[in-house]
VEXZA-725645 format. One record per residue (C-alpha): residue in one letter; x, y negated, z. Coordinates in nm, 4 decimals. Each point is the difference from the previous one (the first is absolute). Layout:
REM VEXZA-725645
("A"; (X; Y; Z));
...
//
This chain:
REM VEXZA-725645
("X"; (1.9370; 1.3347; -0.0866));
("X"; (0.3401; -0.1236; -0.0986));
("X"; (-0.0251; -0.1000; -0.3628));
("X"; (-0.1967; -0.3223; -0.0352));
("X"; (-0.0006; -0.0717; -0.3729));
("X"; (0.0306; -0.3743; -0.0471));
("X"; (-0.1379; -0.0537; 0.3506));
("X"; (0.3141; -0.1263; 0.1640));
("X"; (0.0009; -0.2909; 0.2319));
("X"; (-0.1434; -0.1929; -0.2312));
("X"; (-0.6397; -0.0691; 0.5871));
("X"; (-0.8380; -0.8720; 0.6434));
("X"; (-0.3256; -0.5218; 0.2110));
("X"; (0.1681; 0.0339; 0.3492));
("X"; (0.0884; 0.2953; 0.2122));
("X"; (-0.2708; 0.2605; 0.0475));
("X"; (-0.1001; 0.0790; 0.3526));
("X"; (0.1366; 0.3453; 0.0672));
("X"; (-0.1719; 0.2193; 0.2504));
("X"; (0.1991; 0.2092; 0.2413));
("X"; (0.3367; -0.1734; -0.0323));
("X"; (0.2542; 0.1966; 0.1936));
("X"; (0.1574; -0.1657; 0.3026));
("X"; (0.1826; -0.3268; -0.0670));
("X"; (0.1879; -0.1373; -0.2960));
("X"; (0.3733; 0.0269; -0.0423));
("X"; (0.1542; -0.2156; 0.2690));
("X"; (0.3603; -0.1144; -0.0104));
("X"; (0.0005; -0.0026; 0.3797));
("X"; (-0.0642; 0.3744; 0.0059));
("X"; (0.3146; 0.2080; 0.0470));
("X"; (-0.1583; 0.2900; -0.1835));
("X"; (-0.1395; -0.2006; -0.2893));
("X"; (-0.3292; 0.0517; -0.1733));
("X"; (-0.1584; 0.0273; -0.3428));
("X"; (-0.2284; -0.2529; -0.1678));
("X"; (-0.1051; 0.1073; -0.3500));
("X"; (-0.1676; -0.2481; -0.2347));
("X"; (-0.1997; 0.2165; -0.2410));
("X"; (-0.0831; -0.0990; -0.3566));
("X"; (-0.3036; 0.2173; -0.0773));
("X"; (-0.3305; -0.0455; 0.1874));
("X"; (-0.1243; 0.3421; -0.1075));
("X"; (0.2871; 0.1625; 0.1923));
("X"; (-0.0466; -0.1876; 0.3279));
("X"; (-0.1856; 0.2828; 0.1773));
("X"; (0.2678; 0.2516; -0.0980));
("X"; (0.2810; -0.2210; 0.1282));
("X"; (-0.1839; -0.0626; 0.3288));
("X"; (-0.0256; 0.3773; 0.0439));
("X"; (0.3680; 0.0449; -0.0788));
("X"; (0.1024; -0.2789; 0.2399));
("X"; (-0.1949; 0.1567; 0.2872));
("X"; (0.1422; 0.3446; -0.0690));
("X"; (0.3567; -0.1325; 0.0022));
("X"; (-0.0487; -0.1989; 0.3210));
("X"; (-0.1636; 0.2970; 0.1712));
("X"; (0.2975; 0.2124; -0.1038));
("X"; (0.2880; -0.2392; 0.0731));
("X"; (-0.1310; -0.2777; 0.2236));
("X"; (0.1228; -0.2575; -0.2535));
("X"; (-0.2450; -0.2850; -0.0545));
("X"; (-0.1289; -0.0191; -0.3582));
("X"; (-0.2239; -0.2789; -0.1260));
("X"; (-0.1652; 0.0025; -0.3424));
("X"; (-0.1506; -0.3129; -0.1523));
("X"; (-0.1600; 0.0152; -0.3440));
("X"; (-0.0167; -0.2993; -0.2321));
("X"; (-0.3291; -0.0657; -0.1753));
("X"; (-0.0220; 0.0722; -0.3712));
("X"; (0.1925; -0.2515; -0.2084));
("X"; (0.1693; -0.1803; 0.2906));
("X"; (0.3000; 0.2133; 0.0926));
("X"; (0.2668; -0.2521; -0.1018));
("X"; (-0.1751; -0.2811; 0.1882));
("X"; (-0.0394; 0.2215; 0.3058));
("X"; (0.3639; 0.1074; -0.0065));
("X"; (0.1135; -0.3622; -0.0274));
("X"; (-0.2171; -0.0901; 0.3000));
("X"; (0.1164; 0.2954; 0.2112));
("X"; (0.3703; 0.0216; -0.0825));
("X"; (0.0944; -0.3192; 0.1848));
("X"; (-0.1718; 0.0938; 0.3259));
("X"; (0.1851; 0.1190; 0.3109));
("X"; (-0.1637; 0.3397; -0.0259));
("X"; (0.0333; 0.0316; -0.3762));
("X"; (-0.0572; 0.3195; -0.1988));
("X"; (0.2898; 0.2409; 0.0341));
("X"; (-0.1171; 0.2053; -0.2984));
("X"; (-0.1549; -0.1463; -0.3120));
("X"; (-0.0333; 0.0552; -0.3738));
("X"; (0.1456; -0.1932; -0.2913));
("X"; (-0.1056; -0.0024; -0.3621));
("X"; (0.2949; 0.1292; -0.2001));
("X"; (0.2890; -0.2147; -0.1247));
("X"; (-0.2078; -0.3183; 0.0265));
("X"; (-0.0664; 0.0808; 0.3651));
("X"; (0.3697; 0.0620; 0.0597));
("X"; (0.0869; -0.3457; -0.1333));
("X"; (-0.2603; -0.1602; 0.2253));
("X"; (0.0575; 0.1926; 0.3211));
("X"; (0.3607; 0.1248; 0.0003));
("X"; (0.0992; -0.2246; 0.2932));
("X"; (-0.2478; 0.1989; 0.2097));
("X"; (0.0872; 0.3429; -0.1384));
("X"; (0.2349; 0.2207; 0.1993));
("X"; (0.2479; 0.2435; -0.1493));
("X"; (-0.1790; 0.3341; -0.0260));
("X"; (0.2828; 0.1924; -0.1593));
("X"; (0.0400; 0.2194; 0.3097));
("X"; (-0.3643; 0.1024; 0.0264));
("X"; (-0.1042; 0.3560; -0.0710));
("X"; (-0.2678; -0.1100; -0.2469));
("X"; (0.2564; -0.1939; -0.2041));
("X"; (0.2331; 0.2992; -0.0085));
("X"; (-0.2863; 0.2347; -0.0808));
("X"; (-0.1410; -0.1708; -0.3120));
("X"; (-0.0597; 0.2207; -0.3011));
("X"; (0.2273; -0.0243; -0.2981));
("X"; (-0.1262; -0.2700; -0.2365));
("X"; (-0.1694; -0.1991; 0.2762));
("X"; (0.2002; -0.3120; 0.0729));
("X"; (-0.0136; -0.2093; 0.3176));
("X"; (0.0277; -0.3781; 0.0063));
("X"; (0.3662; -0.0932; 0.0104));
("X"; (0.1622; -0.3351; 0.0559));
("X"; (0.2965; -0.1311; -0.1962));
("X"; (0.2182; 0.1474; 0.2761));
("X"; (-0.1231; 0.3493; -0.0900));
("X"; (-0.1760; 0.0493; 0.3336));
("X"; (-0.3546; 0.1364; 0.0170));
("X"; (-0.2558; -0.2504; 0.1297));
("X"; (-0.3278; 0.1634; -0.1017));
("X"; (-0.1132; 0.3613; -0.0388));
("X"; (-0.2940; 0.1081; -0.2209));
("X"; (-0.2398; 0.2245; 0.1883));
("X"; (-0.2694; 0.1073; -0.2452));
("X"; (-0.0280; 0.0836; -0.3668));
("X"; (-0.3437; -0.0914; -0.1328));
("X"; (-0.1837; -0.0189; -0.3279));
("X"; (-0.2853; -0.1917; -0.1556));
("X"; (-0.2023; 0.0017; -0.3182));
("X"; (-0.3602; 0.0365; -0.1096));
("X"; (-0.1849; 0.2198; 0.2470));
("X"; (-0.2993; 0.1747; -0.1525));
("X"; (-0.2896; 0.2139; 0.1205));
("X"; (0.0195; 0.3157; -0.2080));
("X"; (-0.3678; 0.0823; 0.0572));
("X"; (-0.1139; -0.3260; -0.1598));
("X"; (0.2483; 0.0342; -0.2835));
("X"; (-0.1141; 0.3579; -0.0719));
("X"; (-0.3622; -0.1161; -0.0018));
("X"; (0.0948; -0.2553; -0.2651));
("X"; (0.2030; 0.2460; -0.2077));
("X"; (-0.2999; 0.2375; -0.0064));
("X"; (-0.2123; -0.2604; -0.1787));
("X"; (-0.0489; 0.0897; -0.3677));
("X"; (0.1083; -0.3443; -0.1225));
("X"; (0.2905; -0.0486; 0.2430));
("X"; (0.3131; -0.1572; -0.1489));
("X"; (0.2139; 0.2846; 0.1366));
("X"; (-0.0510; 0.3475; 0.1403));
("X"; (0.2714; 0.0052; 0.2676));
("X"; (0.2576; -0.2115; 0.1837));
("X"; (0.2664; 0.1579; -0.2194));
("X"; (-0.1090; -0.2282; -0.2846));
("X"; (0.0848; -0.3171; 0.1942));
("X"; (0.3658; -0.0673; -0.0734));
("X"; (0.0026; -0.3733; -0.0772));
("X"; (-0.1942; -0.3233; 0.0496));
("X"; (-0.2090; 0.0275; -0.3180));
("X"; (-0.1740; 0.3192; 0.1072));
("X"; (-0.0365; -0.1177; 0.3609));
("X"; (-0.1712; -0.3175; -0.1230));
("X"; (-0.2322; 0.1913; -0.2304));
("X"; (-0.1062; 0.2360; 0.2781));
("X"; (-0.0270; -0.2659; 0.2719));
("X"; (-0.2255; -0.2197; -0.2123));
("X"; (-0.2152; 0.2961; -0.1019));
("X"; (-0.0357; 0.1079; 0.3627));
("X"; (-0.1042; -0.3542; 0.0923));
("X"; (-0.2682; 0.0125; -0.2700));
("X"; (-0.1164; 0.3351; 0.1394));
("X"; (0.0307; -0.0939; 0.3692));
("X"; (-0.3696; 0.0584; 0.0747));
("X"; (0.0124; 0.3506; -0.1455));
("X"; (0.3195; 0.0671; 0.1952));
("X"; (-0.1495; -0.1307; 0.3242));
("X"; (0.2723; -0.2606; 0.0534));
("X"; (0.0080; -0.3789; 0.0295));
("X"; (0.3082; -0.0374; -0.2151));
("X"; (0.2944; 0.1850; -0.1465));
("X"; (0.2463; -0.1750; 0.2310));
("X"; (-0.0395; -0.1063; 0.3618));
("X"; (0.0034; -0.3762; 0.0543));
("X"; (0.3229; -0.1905; -0.0597));
("X"; (0.0814; -0.1424; 0.3433));
("X"; (0.1284; -0.3531; -0.0527));
("X"; (-0.0782; -0.1636; 0.3342));
("X"; (0.3039; -0.1718; 0.1530));
("X"; (0.2213; 0.2621; 0.1652));
("X"; (-0.1866; 0.2801; -0.1770));
("X"; (0.1536; -0.0389; -0.3459));
("X"; (0.3205; 0.1998; 0.0442));
("X"; (-0.1154; 0.2799; -0.2314));
("X"; (0.0139; -0.2416; -0.2925));
("X"; (0.2733; -0.2550; 0.0797));
("X"; (0.2471; 0.2773; 0.0829));
("X"; (-0.1162; 0.3493; -0.0985));
("X"; (-0.1653; -0.0826; -0.3330));
("X"; (0.2822; -0.2401; -0.0877));
("X"; (0.2656; 0.2606; 0.0774));
("X"; (-0.0078; 0.1768; -0.3376));
("X"; (0.0233; -0.3151; -0.2146));
("X"; (0.2798; -0.1428; 0.2143));
("X"; (0.1842; 0.3334; 0.0086));
("X"; (0.0272; 0.0020; -0.3779));
("X"; (0.0970; -0.3679; -0.0082));
("X"; (0.2771; 0.0779; 0.2489));
("X"; (0.1157; 0.2729; -0.2354));
("X"; (0.0032; -0.2449; -0.2917));
("X"; (0.1966; -0.2544; 0.2074));
("X"; (0.2426; 0.2590; 0.1349));
("X"; (-0.0404; -0.1195; 0.3587));
("X"; (-0.2536; -0.0005; 0.2831));
("X"; (0.1257; -0.3104; 0.1749));
("X"; (-0.0716; -0.2918; -0.2310));
("X"; (-0.1927; -0.3248; -0.0264));
("X"; (-0.0560; 0.0607; -0.3713));
("X"; (-0.3137; 0.2167; 0.0192));
("X"; (-0.2580; -0.1441; -0.2416));
("X"; (-0.2842; 0.2530; 0.0425));
("X"; (0.0904; 0.1372; -0.3413));
("X"; (-0.2540; 0.2816; 0.0240));
("X"; (-0.2872; -0.2134; 0.1304));
("X"; (-0.2316; 0.1176; -0.2790));
("X"; (0.0405; 0.3577; 0.1162));
("X"; (-0.0756; -0.1067; 0.3582));
("X"; (-0.3061; -0.1882; -0.1250));
("X"; (-0.1195; 0.3091; -0.1895));
("X"; (-0.0523; 0.2010; 0.3162));
("X"; (-0.0967; -0.2925; 0.2238));
("X"; (-0.2762; -0.0994; -0.2418));
("X"; (-0.1130; 0.3613; -0.0245));
("X"; (-0.0382; 0.0113; 0.3782));
("X"; (-0.1893; -0.3303; 0.0148));
("X"; (-0.2362; 0.0741; -0.2906));
("X"; (-0.0900; 0.3578; 0.0958));
("X"; (-0.0448; -0.0377; 0.3740));
("X"; (-0.2594; 0.0548; 0.2693));
("X"; (-0.0337; -0.3818; 0.0257));
("X"; (0.0052; -0.2979; -0.2338));
("X"; (0.3523; -0.1305; -0.0529));
("X"; (-0.0886; -0.3370; 0.1571));
("X"; (-0.0585; 0.1822; 0.3306));
("X"; (0.3475; 0.1590; 0.0053));
("X"; (0.1600; -0.2933; 0.1921));
("X"; (-0.2319; 0.0764; 0.2926));
("X"; (0.0819; 0.3712; 0.0194));
("X"; (0.2361; 0.1765; 0.2422));
("X"; (0.1889; 0.3263; -0.0454));
("X"; (-0.2377; 0.1635; 0.2492));
("X"; (-0.2955; -0.0903; -0.2267));
("X"; (0.1705; 0.1622; -0.2951));
("X"; (0.0927; 0.3166; 0.1879));
("X"; (-0.3504; 0.0350; 0.1461));
("X"; (-0.1535; -0.0239; -0.3476));
("X"; (0.2238; 0.2787; -0.1237));
("X"; (-0.0529; 0.2146; 0.3106));
("X"; (-0.3784; -0.0287; -0.0278));
("X"; (-0.0004; 0.1070; -0.3639));
("X"; (-0.0869; -0.3407; -0.1418));
("X"; (0.3118; -0.0062; -0.2195));
("X"; (0.1920; 0.2641; -0.1909));
("X"; (0.3426; -0.1593; 0.0339));
("X"; (0.2004; -0.2305; 0.2249));
("X"; (0.3603; -0.1180; -0.0098));
("X"; (0.1858; 0.0800; 0.3213));
("X"; (0.2618; 0.2236; 0.1578));
("X"; (0.0183; 0.3288; 0.1851));
("X"; (-0.0591; -0.1809; 0.3329));
("X"; (-0.3567; -0.0596; -0.1213));
("X"; (-0.1191; 0.3529; 0.0778));
("X"; (-0.0364; -0.0785; 0.3710));
("X"; (-0.2007; -0.3113; -0.0889));
("X"; (-0.2241; 0.1915; -0.2419));
("X"; (-0.0579; 0.3061; 0.2174));
("X"; (-0.0949; -0.2093; 0.3045));
("X"; (-0.2563; -0.2191; -0.1772));
("X"; (-0.3538; 0.0553; 0.1246));
("X"; (-0.1902; 0.1732; -0.2769));
("X"; (0.3125; 0.1281; -0.1779));
("X"; (-0.0883; 0.2433; -0.2785));
("X"; (0.3466; 0.0489; -0.1526));
("X"; (0.1132; 0.3572; 0.0480));
("X"; (0.3578; 0.0735; 0.0961));
("X"; (0.0556; 0.2265; -0.2989));
("X"; (-0.1560; -0.2484; -0.2452));
("X"; (0.2158; -0.3082; 0.0563));
("X"; (0.2868; -0.0454; -0.2452));
("X"; (0.2532; -0.2479; -0.1369));
("X"; (0.0642; -0.1118; -0.3547));
("X"; (0.2439; -0.2648; -0.1260));
("X"; (-0.0999; -0.3656; -0.0334));
("X"; (-0.0123; -0.0167; -0.3779));
("X"; (0.0177; -0.3543; -0.1372));
("X"; (0.1829; 0.0235; -0.3320));
("X"; (0.3614; 0.0129; 0.1151));
("X"; (0.2527; 0.2068; -0.1922));
("X"; (0.0186; 0.3788; 0.0252));
("X"; (-0.3241; 0.0204; 0.2007));
("X"; (-0.0586; 0.3587; -0.1023));
("X"; (0.3222; 0.0940; 0.1795));
("X"; (-0.0411; -0.2285; 0.3006));
("X"; (-0.1583; 0.1025; 0.3297));
("X"; (-0.1101; -0.1843; 0.3123));
("X"; (0.2186; -0.2482; 0.1876));
("X"; (0.2118; 0.1665; 0.2684));
("X"; (0.2441; -0.1605; 0.2411));
("X"; (0.0528; -0.1709; 0.3306));
("X"; (-0.0393; -0.3668; 0.0803));
("X"; (0.0417; -0.0366; 0.3754));
("X"; (0.3110; 0.0648; 0.2031));
("X"; (0.0346; 0.0368; 0.3748));
("X"; (0.2512; -0.2276; 0.1693));
("X"; (0.1062; -0.0731; 0.3570));
("X"; (0.0104; -0.3567; 0.1338));
("X"; (0.3654; -0.0989; 0.0266));
("X"; (-0.0899; -0.2726; 0.2525));
("X"; (-0.1653; 0.2388; 0.2471));
("X"; (0.2038; 0.1098; 0.3024));
("X"; (0.2420; 0.2870; -0.0490));
("X"; (-0.2208; 0.2112; 0.2265));
("X"; (-0.3097; -0.0713; -0.2077));
("X"; (0.1854; 0.0626; -0.3248));
("X"; (0.1141; 0.3373; 0.1304));
("X"; (-0.3491; 0.0844; 0.1282));
("X"; (-0.1450; -0.0920; -0.3390));
("X"; (0.2462; 0.2104; -0.1956));
("X"; (-0.0654; 0.2907; 0.2358));
("X"; (-0.3753; -0.0333; -0.0617));
("X"; (0.0422; -0.0029; -0.3783));
("X"; (0.2349; 0.2966; 0.0087));
("X"; (-0.2495; 0.1938; 0.2157));
("X"; (-0.2843; -0.0771; -0.2394));
("X"; (0.1793; 0.1186; -0.3126));
("X"; (0.2495; 0.2548; 0.1295));
("X"; (-0.1812; 0.2155; 0.2540));
("X"; (-0.2678; 0.2591; -0.0612));
("X"; (-0.2384; -0.1904; 0.2292));
("X"; (0.0567; -0.3282; -0.1838));
("X"; (-0.0182; 0.1593; -0.3435));
("X"; (-0.3445; 0.1362; 0.0835));
("X"; (-0.1239; -0.3553; 0.0636));
("X"; (0.1601; -0.1228; -0.3240));
("X"; (-0.1667; 0.2680; -0.2099));
("X"; (-0.3353; 0.0476; 0.1728));
("X"; (-0.0787; -0.3469; 0.1394));
("X"; (0.1898; -0.2449; -0.2211));
("X"; (-0.0345; 0.2192; -0.3086));
("X"; (0.3455; -0.0894; -0.1322));
("X"; (0.2012; 0.1798; -0.2632));
("X"; (0.3213; -0.0680; 0.1886));
("X"; (0.3271; -0.0382; -0.1990));
("X"; (0.2238; 0.1948; 0.2383));
("X"; (0.1906; 0.3254; -0.0337));
("X"; (-0.1727; 0.1598; 0.3001));
("X"; (-0.3413; -0.0393; -0.1687));
("X"; (-0.0719; 0.2834; -0.2437));
("X"; (-0.2774; 0.0721; -0.2494));
("X"; (-0.1882; 0.1582; 0.2900));
("X"; (-0.0078; -0.3432; 0.1662));
("X"; (-0.2130; -0.1605; -0.2719));
("X"; (-0.3051; -0.1565; 0.1699));
("X"; (-0.3155; 0.2067; -0.0295));
("X"; (-0.2061; -0.2518; -0.1918));
("X"; (-0.0899; 0.0159; -0.3682));
("X"; (0.1585; -0.3247; -0.1166));
("X"; (0.3309; 0.0675; 0.1766));
("X"; (0.0063; 0.3356; -0.1750));
("X"; (-0.0601; -0.1781; -0.3307));
("X"; (0.2991; -0.2267; 0.0676));
("X"; (0.2175; 0.2972; 0.0906));
("X"; (-0.1007; 0.1675; -0.3254));
("X"; (0.0826; -0.3174; -0.1961));
("X"; (0.3474; -0.0081; 0.1534));
("X"; (0.0638; 0.3575; -0.1077));
("X"; (-0.1535; -0.0354; -0.3482));
("X"; (0.2789; 0.0371; -0.2547));
("X"; (-0.2174; -0.1069; -0.2954));
("X"; (-0.1096; -0.3418; 0.1265));
("X"; (0.2159; -0.2922; 0.1123));
("X"; (-0.1192; -0.1885; 0.3055));
("X"; (0.0349; -0.3802; 0.0187));
("X"; (0.2051; -0.1281; 0.2951));
("X"; (-0.1332; -0.2646; 0.2354));
("X"; (0.1737; -0.3015; -0.1499));
("X"; (-0.2434; -0.2448; 0.1590));
("X"; (0.2320; 0.0042; 0.2999));
("X"; (0.2164; -0.2305; -0.2122));
("X"; (-0.2767; -0.2592; -0.0343));
("X"; (0.1527; -0.3224; 0.1345));
("X"; (-0.2241; -0.0698; 0.3000));
("X"; (-0.3382; 0.0380; 0.1656));
("X"; (-0.0774; -0.3538; -0.1142));
("X"; (0.0417; 0.1088; -0.3619));
("X"; (-0.2417; 0.2892; 0.0564));
("X"; (-0.2510; -0.2323; 0.1674));
("X"; (0.0246; -0.2516; -0.2870));
("X"; (-0.0512; 0.2713; -0.2600));
("X"; (-0.2876; 0.1581; 0.1925));
("X"; (-0.1775; -0.3348; 0.0351));
("X"; (0.0337; -0.0588; -0.3749));
("X"; (-0.1470; 0.3436; -0.0735));
("X"; (-0.2977; -0.0848; 0.2219));
("X"; (-0.0497; -0.3268; -0.1860));
("X"; (0.0127; 0.1868; -0.3313));
("X"; (-0.2524; 0.2598; 0.1154));
("X"; (-0.2426; -0.2709; 0.1071));
("X"; (0.0332; -0.1774; -0.3372));
("X"; (0.1829; -0.3033; 0.1379));
("X"; (0.3405; 0.0576; -0.1596));
("X"; (0.0994; 0.1089; -0.3521));
("X"; (0.2435; 0.2881; -0.0361));
("X"; (0.2863; -0.2139; -0.1301));
("X"; (-0.0163; -0.1988; 0.3251));
("X"; (0.0247; 0.3258; 0.1968));
("X"; (0.3148; 0.0853; -0.1944));
("X"; (0.1389; -0.3505; 0.0644));
("X"; (-0.0697; 0.0361; 0.3728));
("X"; (0.1833; 0.3323; -0.0014));
("X"; (0.3087; -0.1300; -0.1795));
("X"; (0.0170; -0.3355; 0.1815));
("X"; (-0.0366; 0.1580; 0.3422));
("X"; (0.2489; 0.2760; -0.0798));
("X"; (0.2608; -0.2553; -0.1085));
("X"; (-0.0623; -0.2283; 0.2987));
("X"; (0.0066; 0.2763; 0.2589));
("X"; (0.3057; 0.1668; -0.1550));
("X"; (0.1961; -0.3268; 0.0047));
("X"; (-0.0912; -0.0608; 0.3647));
("X"; (0.1785; 0.3166; 0.1113));
//
């Protein structure tokens, strides 16, 4: 899969206890070096533990995987990076991450994964032209819907539409979502949308993913992605969809600040909601929920319509946010061991199998073909979106958001708004003030 339309390089409180850590951490006193990977995504911890064990069994090289709890990766990295046995492999969040962590990022220009990137997929480069971070997965997100519930609605004689094909913009989505909420008892659901998770550390779907479209178009208007001048120009469009979620949910909007992502995904999996905003990584969460009723062939994506321009020609958001990097302050032996591990994972048949089957990544490398698309329904939907010549995907521009602090400030304001404690104009002010302050601090 070599042509990623508009998907170029433009992918959580304390460290989770990780069972079955392999051997010891990277140790500068070890002549052979070792690997210590600080992982960003809790839902992928089990897969990485499996991969670490397989690599150690094969090579004898010690590999340790530690996974940060949801919403606390930056804090965890800051706590771990200064230790004697610091992570030798970690992830950074796009250009903003490069600015923050470049002193700890080794030159990866000579790695096989850097050399093997698909055309149109850019690594993170410093001003010296060297590669310091390599993207490792192309992902997508949008509105996930249960086709069975939607078809049940469309079959109603007074339904506001007869098929998904009629939903091409926010107006029709709103009309249908509100009608489904009014008919929720007949549909056997608790709400059109799963709960809007706004608990601290659980709000990333809104303060980054939902904000991505509005900010993307503001970047276009400004002609740059690195600026302190973002004013949340398209905040009304953001509010359109955010309000739709809150007002047509499985729970009252005042309860949203107490909800976690896992609550939202369980509601969708158990058939209590017809739609949920999330990405292709959500299939593993949905399919593993006790009482899941969502069938593999009935889970689909549609764009996050909110009233932005050209919505009828715009698809889901596709891109990469996180980049792998090697700790420049680790011993030479540990740096080499870490690069060898990464190259094995993405450039051997054995490693590729783990990437596709266990991690479920659509990997952006030349040695991964269409046949290497993960065998899950949402990954297939993302692959189809990439290849769709009629629809334009939106790149992941939230990687240019100025800092995690900005995201936390914005998320907290959204929670206050949902609970009725903050008017919308104050949310917008929080957004713009925090963006300006965090941009100027860089």
